C-alpha positions as CSV (number, residue, x, y, z in Angstrom):
1,M,-35.1,13.4,-39.0
2,V,-33.1,14.6,-41.9
3,N,-34.4,17.2,-44.3
4,N,-33.1,18.2,-47.7
5,D,-30.9,21.0,-46.4
6,D,-29.2,18.7,-44.0
7,I,-28.6,16.1,-46.7
8,E,-27.1,18.8,-48.9
9,I,-24.7,19.9,-46.1
10,L,-23.7,16.2,-45.4
11,F,-23.1,15.7,-49.1
12,K,-20.9,18.7,-49.5
13,T,-19.0,18.0,-46.3
14,H,-18.4,14.2,-46.6
15,Y,-18.6,13.4,-50.3
16,A,-14.8,13.7,-50.9
17,Q,-14.0,11.3,-48.1
18,M,-16.8,8.9,-49.0
19,F,-15.7,8.9,-52.7
20,R,-12.0,8.3,-51.7
21,V,-13.0,5.3,-49.6
22,A,-15.2,3.9,-52.3
23,S,-12.6,4.4,-55.1
24,M,-9.8,2.8,-52.9
25,L,-12.0,-0.3,-52.4
26,L,-13.4,-0.6,-55.9
27,H,-10.6,0.8,-58.1
28,D,-13.3,2.1,-60.4
29,V,-14.2,5.8,-60.4
30,D,-17.6,5.5,-61.9
31,M,-18.7,2.7,-59.6
32,A,-17.3,4.6,-56.6
33,R,-19.4,7.6,-57.5
34,D,-22.4,5.4,-57.9
35,M,-21.9,3.9,-54.4
36,V,-21.7,7.3,-52.8
37,H,-24.8,8.4,-54.6
38,D,-26.6,5.2,-53.6
39,V,-25.9,6.0,-49.9
40,F,-27.4,9.4,-50.3
41,S,-30.4,8.0,-52.3
42,A,-31.1,5.6,-49.5
43,I,-31.1,8.4,-46.9
44,I,-33.4,10.5,-49.1
45,D,-35.8,7.5,-49.7
46,S,-36.1,6.5,-46.1
47,P,-34.5,9.0,-43.7
48,P,-33.2,7.3,-40.5
49,S,-34.6,8.3,-37.1
50,F,-31.2,9.3,-35.8
51,D,-28.7,12.0,-36.6
52,I,-26.3,11.1,-39.4
53,N,-22.6,11.9,-39.1
54,G,-19.5,11.4,-41.2
55,G,-18.6,8.1,-39.6
56,Y,-22.0,6.7,-40.5
57,L,-21.8,7.8,-44.1
58,V,-18.2,6.4,-44.6
59,N,-19.2,3.1,-43.0
60,S,-22.3,2.9,-45.2
61,V,-20.2,3.5,-48.4
62,R,-17.6,1.0,-47.2
63,N,-20.3,-1.7,-46.5
64,R,-22.0,-1.1,-49.9
65,C,-18.6,-1.4,-51.6
66,L,-17.8,-4.6,-49.7
67,N,-21.2,-6.1,-50.6
68,Y,-20.7,-5.2,-54.2
69,I,-17.2,-6.8,-54.3
70,R,-18.6,-9.9,-52.6
71,N,-21.5,-10.2,-55.1
72,V,-19.1,-9.7,-58.1
73,E,-16.7,-12.3,-56.7
74,N,-19.6,-14.8,-56.2
75,R,-20.9,-14.1,-59.7
76,E,-17.4,-14.6,-61.2
77,K,-16.9,-17.9,-59.2
78,L,-20.3,-19.1,-60.4
79,N,-19.5,-18.2,-64.0
80,K,-16.1,-19.9,-63.8
81,S,-17.5,-23.0,-62.3
82,Y,-20.3,-23.0,-65.0
83,L,-17.7,-22.6,-67.8
84,L,-15.5,-25.3,-66.4
85,E,-18.5,-27.6,-66.1
86,M,-19.5,-26.9,-69.6
87,D,-15.9,-27.5,-70.8
88,L,-15.9,-30.8,-69.0
89,Y,-19.2,-31.8,-70.5
90,T,-18.1,-30.8,-73.9
91,Y,-14.9,-32.8,-73.5
92,I,-16.8,-35.8,-72.2
93,E,-19.3,-35.6,-75.0
94,C,-16.6,-35.2,-77.7
95,D,-14.6,-38.0,-76.1
96,N,-17.6,-40.3,-75.9
97,A,-18.7,-39.5,-79.5
98,D,-15.2,-40.1,-80.8
99,R,-15.0,-43.3,-78.8
100,I,-18.4,-44.5,-80.1
101,D,-17.4,-43.7,-83.7
102,E,-14.1,-45.6,-83.2
103,L,-16.0,-48.5,-81.7
104,M,-18.5,-48.6,-84.6
105,R,-15.7,-48.6,-87.1
106,F,-14.1,-51.5,-85.1
107,I,-17.4,-53.5,-85.2
108,D,-17.8,-52.8,-88.9
109,T,-14.2,-53.6,-90.0
110,A,-12.5,-55.7,-87.4
111,L,-15.1,-58.3,-86.3
112,P,-15.2,-61.5,-88.2
113,E,-18.0,-61.5,-90.7
114,Q,-20.2,-64.0,-88.8
115,C,-19.8,-62.1,-85.5
116,H,-20.6,-58.8,-87.3
117,R,-23.8,-60.2,-88.8
118,V,-24.9,-61.7,-85.4
119,V,-24.1,-58.4,-83.5
120,S,-26.0,-56.3,-86.1
121,L,-29.0,-58.5,-86.0
122,Y,-29.0,-58.8,-82.2
123,Y,-28.2,-55.2,-81.2
124,S,-29.3,-53.1,-84.2
125,E,-32.4,-54.9,-85.2
126,G,-33.3,-56.3,-81.8
127,K,-33.8,-59.9,-82.9
128,R,-33.8,-62.8,-80.5
129,S,-31.2,-65.5,-80.7
130,S,-33.6,-68.0,-82.2
131,E,-34.6,-65.6,-85.0
132,I,-30.9,-64.9,-85.8
133,A,-30.2,-68.7,-85.8
134,S,-32.9,-69.4,-88.3
135,E,-32.1,-66.4,-90.5
136,L,-28.4,-67.2,-90.7
137,N,-29.0,-71.0,-90.7
138,I,-26.9,-71.6,-87.7
139,S,-27.6,-73.1,-84.2
140,V,-28.7,-70.9,-81.3
141,S,-25.5,-71.9,-79.5
142,A,-23.5,-70.6,-82.5
143,V,-25.3,-67.3,-82.1
144,H,-24.4,-67.2,-78.4
145,K,-20.7,-68.1,-79.2
146,N,-20.5,-65.3,-81.8
147,L,-22.1,-62.8,-79.5
148,N,-19.6,-63.8,-76.7
149,R,-16.7,-63.6,-79.1
150,A,-17.8,-60.1,-80.3
151,V,-18.2,-58.8,-76.8
152,K,-14.8,-60.1,-75.8
153,L,-13.2,-58.4,-78.8
154,I,-15.0,-55.2,-78.1
155,R,-14.0,-55.2,-74.4
156,K,-10.4,-55.9,-75.5
157,K,-10.6,-52.9,-77.9
158,L,-12.2,-50.7,-75.2
159,N,-9.4,-51.6,-72.7
160,G,-6.8,-50.5,-75.2
161,N,-5.5,-54.0,-75.9
162,G,-7.0,-54.4,-79.3
């Protein structure tokens, strides 16, 4: 068992070496100091059942530092992947929104008038072909022809040929 006097002697004897190892690994003086203090806090909180020597203390500090580095690297990787993913979604959303706006302008301006009316009634208002035919005073087959023509023109535009 380790008592408080033993811990104080270990601290005074091995602190400099433990601090040196921690600061070489972490490149951060404050974090190195915290790692050394964490090792001694762990010993005080639950004293081991064996005699502690300098090798044990240095290895404990080294292991704590390596765990800390691993956790920081994992957190950074996670943050980077999250940010990249968010950038990708933002890009896709903007790209799709721009594309949809462009498509809506195309439908409003470039489709022939009859096609535009049929598309608006069919897709925007959700009317059936027979309802559109009676409202526009055209045949059901003319409604289908206008829808097919509009779809072909929109596909051509989406493929970059229009």
